[in-house]
Residue, then its C-alpha position, 0 to 999 in steps of 0.5 A: m323852837r325847842v319846847d324843852l328850852l322854853p321858860t317856865t317862870a313869869t320872869g322868863m316868859l316875859v323875857h321870851l316875850i320881849e325877845e319875840c317882839a324884838e324879832v317881829q320889829k326887826a323883820a318889819t324894819k327889814i321890809l321898810r329898809f329893803g322891801v318885801e323881797a330883796t336880793d343881797p347884792k354881794t351874794g345874789m341870795h334872795y330873801d322873802n322878807a314878808a315870809a320872815l315877818l309872818d314866821e316871826m308873828v307866828d312865834l309871837t302869837r305862840t308866845l302870847a298864848d303860852i303866857k296867858g294865865v301864867s301866875g304872876l302876870 
């Protein structure tokens, strides 16, 4: 995550929060659809969907910490 690109306004931070929530939702949905571990039948590539969910949850936690105490929220 590039810190220099993070939003600094209350509106920008809320948009960032919404984006991070959507990424957690997408990762959780992949587990429901494809399982905790999955293999793409076309490419044979292996995916650890649990690790992907954890990564997204870490990003969300950081975003929540960033917006704590921001004026206007």
